[in-house]
C-alpha positions in Angstrom: 0.0 0.0 0.0 1.5 3.4 -1.0 2.2 5.7 2.0 -0.3 8.2 0.6 -3.1 5.7 1.4 -2.3 5.3 5.1 -5.8 5.2 6.7 -4.5 6.4 10.0 -3.3 9.7 8.5 -6.5 10.1 6.5 -10.0 9.2 7.8 -11.8 10.8 4.8 -14.0 7.8 4.2 -15.4 8.0 7.7 -16.3 11.7 7.3 -17.8 12.1 3.9 -21.5 11.2 4.1 -23.9 10.4 7.0 -25.7 8.1 4.5 -22.6 5.9 3.9 -22.0 4.0 7.2 -25.1 1.8 6.8 -25.6 -1.6 8.3 -26.1 -4.2 5.6 -25.3 -7.9 6.3 -24.3 -7.8 9.9 -25.9 -10.4 12.2 -27.7 -9.1 15.2 -25.0 -10.4 17.5 -22.4 -8.2 15.7 -24.6 -5.1 15.8 -25.2 -5.7 19.5 -21.4 -5.1 20.1 -21.5 -1.6 18.8 -22.1 0.9 21.6 -25.6 2.3 21.4 -24.3 5.9 21.5 -22.6 5.2 18.1 -25.7 3.8 16.4 -28.0 6.1 14.5 -31.4 6.8 16.0 -33.2 4.9 13.3 -30.8 1.9 13.9 -29.8 1.8 10.2 -26.1 2.6 10.6 -23.5 4.4 12.5 -24.4 7.7 14.1 -22.8 10.7 12.4 -22.4 14.4 13.3 -22.8 16.2 10.0 -21.0 13.8 7.7 -18.5 12.4 10.2 -19.0 9.0 11.9 -18.9 9.4 15.7 -16.6 6.4 16.0 -13.8 8.3 14.2 -11.3 9.9 16.5 -8.7 12.4 15.5 -8.3 15.0 12.7 -9.1 14.0 9.1 -6.0 14.3 6.9 -3.6 14.3 9.9 -4.2 11.4 12.2 -7.3 9.3 12.8 -8.5 6.0 14.3 -11.7 4.1 14.4 -12.6 3.7 18.1 -14.5 0.5 17.3 -12.1 -0.9 14.6 -12.4 -4.5 15.7 -16.2 -4.5 15.6 -16.8 -2.0 12.8 -19.6 -2.6 10.3 -19.2 -4.5 7.1 -19.4 -1.4 4.9 -16.4 0.0 6.8 -14.5 -3.3 6.3 -15.2 -3.3 2.6 -13.7 0.2 2.0 -10.1 -0.4 0.9 -7.3 2.1 0.6 -7.1 3.4 -3.0 -10.5 2.0 -4.1 -13.0 4.2 -5.8 -14.8 5.2 -2.6 -11.5 6.0 -0.9 -10.5 8.2 -3.8 -13.8 10.1 -3.9 -13.6 10.7 -0.1 -10.0 11.8 -0.3 -10.8 14.2 -3.1 -13.8 15.7 -1.2 -11.4 16.5 1.7 -8.6 17.7 -0.6 -6.3 14.9 0.5 -3.9 13.9 -2.3 
């Protein structure tokens, strides 16, 4: 992975759209592990403030971390460094 795609110095994918971090194929047992404070009120995905997932810690483009990385939803696991979604998010945040 090129250094420019270091997720821990980016975080753009987790702060691009409140509509993106949706639950899809997670079993109930996996969803039960996510802290209630981080789940959207309609229970459809991760709770966001504006377009930023509340599970994201740090400053986008400088240093970030997912506070629930080990139990993050499938949609988060599927986003890969350098994939089309990653590139769109990086572009929206002006991260080259």
